[in-house]
Every structure is written in C-alpha cells, then in structure tokens.
Backbone as JSON, one array per atom type, in Angstrom:
{
  "sequence": "MQIILNGESRQVEEACSVSELIACLEITGKRYAVEINQQIIPKSRHQQTLLAAQDCVEIVQAIGGG",
  "N": [[-5.42, -44.62, -93.53], [-5.19, -46.71, -90.66], [-3.1, -46.43, -87.84], [-1.31, -47.25, -84.8], [-0.51, -44.91, -82.61], [1.63, -44.04, -80.1], [0.08, -45.67, -78.34], [-2.57, -45.01, -79.01], [-5.2, -45.12, -81.39], [-4.89, -43.83, -84.66], [-5.63, -41.99, -87.58], [-4.02, -41.85, -90.64], [-2.63, -40.64, -93.74], [-2.41, -42.78, -96.67], [0.62, -44.35, -97.58], [2.22, -42.77, -95.97], [5.13, -41.21, -94.75], [7.63, -41.57, -92.14], [8.88, -39.11, -91.63], [6.85, -37.39, -92.62], [4.81, -37.83, -90.82], [5.98, -36.91, -88.49], [6.15, -34.22, -89.12], [3.4, -33.59, -89.42], [2.56, -33.94, -86.79], [3.79, -31.81, -85.67], [6.27, -31.89, -84.35], [9.07, -30.56, -82.93], [12.56, -29.68, -82.82], [15.47, -31.69, -82.04], [15.55, -33.78, -80.37], [14.2, -36.49, -80.27], [12.86, -39.78, -80.57], [11.93, -42.45, -82.77], [10.01, -45.34, -82.97], [9.04, -48.21, -84.62], [6.87, -50.82, -84.53], [8.43, -52.06, -82.5], [11.02, -51.55, -83.36], [13.69, -49.39, -83.58], [13.85, -46.51, -85.57], [16.26, -44.95, -87.38], [17.03, -41.46, -87.69], [18.05, -40.86, -90.15], [16.69, -42.46, -91.84], [14.03, -41.71, -91.78], [12.65, -40.32, -93.81], [12.44, -42.11, -95.92], [11.16, -44.29, -94.83], [8.18, -45.88, -94.81], [4.93, -45.87, -93.42], [2.73, -48.56, -92.46], [-0.55, -49.96, -92.57], [-1.95, -50.5, -89.35], [0.5, -50.38, -88.1], [2.5, -50.14, -85.15], [3.43, -47.37, -83.63], [5.75, -45.59, -81.76], [6.62, -42.57, -80.38], [9.03, -40.72, -78.73], [10.11, -37.97, -76.78], [12.91, -36.31, -75.65], [13.24, -34.37, -72.78], [14.7, -31.68, -71.36], [15.86, -30.81, -68.06], [16.11, -29.98, -64.61]],
  "CA": [[-5.18, -45.93, -92.91], [-5.1, -46.63, -89.18], [-1.93, -46.81, -87.11], [-1.42, -47.04, -83.39], [0.48, -43.97, -82.24], [1.72, -43.94, -78.63], [-1.02, -46.38, -77.68], [-3.91, -44.59, -79.48], [-5.52, -45.26, -82.79], [-4.79, -42.56, -85.39], [-5.78, -42.08, -89.02], [-2.97, -41.11, -91.45], [-2.72, -40.84, -95.21], [-1.73, -43.94, -97.27], [2.01, -44.11, -97.97], [2.77, -41.7, -95.13], [6.45, -41.56, -94.25], [7.82, -41.15, -90.74], [9.08, -37.65, -91.6], [5.57, -36.7, -92.83], [4.05, -37.98, -89.57], [6.61, -36.0, -87.53], [5.73, -32.85, -89.55], [2.02, -33.5, -89.09], [2.46, -33.83, -85.33], [4.51, -30.6, -85.31], [7.36, -32.21, -83.39], [10.17, -29.76, -83.26], [13.76, -29.99, -82.07], [16.2, -32.85, -82.47], [15.62, -34.77, -79.31], [13.09, -37.45, -80.23], [13.15, -41.12, -81.16], [10.81, -43.09, -83.35], [10.05, -46.84, -82.94], [7.86, -48.84, -85.31], [6.79, -52.26, -84.27], [9.5, -52.39, -81.6], [12.3, -51.31, -84.03], [14.08, -47.97, -83.69], [14.08, -46.01, -86.89], [17.22, -43.87, -87.32], [16.6, -40.24, -88.37], [18.53, -40.9, -91.54], [15.72, -43.27, -92.55], [12.65, -41.26, -91.57], [12.01, -39.86, -95.07], [12.18, -43.25, -96.81], [10.4, -45.31, -94.13], [6.72, -45.67, -95.03], [4.08, -46.54, -92.44], [1.75, -49.51, -93.02], [-1.78, -50.09, -91.71], [-1.8, -51.18, -88.06], [1.82, -50.24, -87.43], [2.52, -49.6, -83.81], [4.43, -46.3, -83.65], [6.02, -44.9, -80.51], [7.52, -41.41, -80.48], [9.36, -40.18, -77.42], [10.87, -36.77, -76.79], [13.77, -36.0, -74.47], [12.94, -33.07, -72.24], [15.75, -31.34, -70.38], [15.37, -30.28, -66.83], [17.16, -30.07, -63.59]],
  "C": [[-4.97, -45.7, -91.4], [-3.75, -47.15, -88.75], [-2.2, -46.68, -85.63], [-0.26, -46.11, -83.06], [0.49, -43.75, -80.74], [0.51, -44.49, -77.92], [-2.44, -45.98, -78.11], [-4.03, -44.75, -80.99], [-5.46, -43.87, -83.47], [-4.89, -42.83, -86.85], [-4.71, -41.26, -89.69], [-3.18, -41.43, -92.92], [-1.95, -42.12, -95.63], [-0.33, -43.44, -97.66], [2.65, -42.93, -97.18], [4.12, -42.14, -94.62], [6.54, -41.11, -92.79], [8.05, -39.67, -90.7], [7.78, -36.85, -91.8], [4.77, -36.77, -91.54], [4.64, -37.0, -88.57], [6.18, -34.51, -87.86], [4.24, -32.59, -89.19], [1.76, -33.27, -87.63], [3.15, -32.55, -84.8], [5.55, -30.79, -84.24], [8.55, -31.38, -83.85], [11.39, -30.17, -82.39], [14.31, -31.31, -82.57], [16.18, -33.95, -81.49], [14.36, -35.61, -79.3], [13.55, -38.77, -80.92], [11.83, -41.7, -81.67], [11.06, -44.63, -83.35], [8.82, -47.28, -83.7], [7.93, -50.31, -85.08], [8.03, -52.79, -83.52], [10.88, -52.3, -82.27], [12.58, -49.81, -84.09], [14.39, -47.62, -85.12], [15.06, -44.83, -86.87], [16.68, -42.66, -88.12], [16.99, -40.24, -89.85], [17.58, -41.69, -92.43], [14.27, -42.79, -92.49], [11.98, -40.94, -92.88], [11.63, -41.09, -95.93], [11.39, -44.37, -96.15], [8.9, -44.98, -94.17], [5.98, -46.51, -93.95], [3.09, -47.48, -93.15], [0.53, -49.54, -92.03], [-1.48, -50.98, -90.51], [-0.39, -51.19, -87.53], [1.67, -49.63, -86.07], [3.7, -48.63, -83.71], [4.57, -45.66, -82.25], [7.0, -43.72, -80.76], [7.71, -40.83, -79.13], [10.26, -38.97, -77.61], [11.66, -36.63, -75.55], [13.49, -34.56, -74.07], [14.0, -32.77, -71.17], [15.15, -30.75, -69.12], [16.47, -30.41, -65.77], [16.64, -29.98, -62.22]]
}
C-alpha cells in the first residue's frame, strides 16, 4: 500500500505497524518522533499502531550538536 513518508510516496506492506516501518528504515537511537496525519504517536503505541493507505507519516530525528 502507498503512504506518504516525509513528503514522498512510499510503498509499504499491508498492515505495517509504525515499529515495522522504523525497523525497515533502519532508524536507530531513541531520539525520534513519529506523526501520522498530524497526530504524534507515542513510542509506547508504535507496535500496535497500524498504517493505512495514504497515511501521511512524518518522522523526525533529533541530532545533537554544538
């Protein structure tokens, strides 16, 4: 199914969870946030939150610097 990930169309498996998407994208570390259709999804809900066709997903990562 198609979703919009950070402004770009992306194909994902049906019934893909947020945690599966994170693993597929190889996002490591604990400093990231996920938003689906303008709603923040807490990390405690990533495994049970399933993506739907045409969901608009934004994933942002905090990067330290100085």
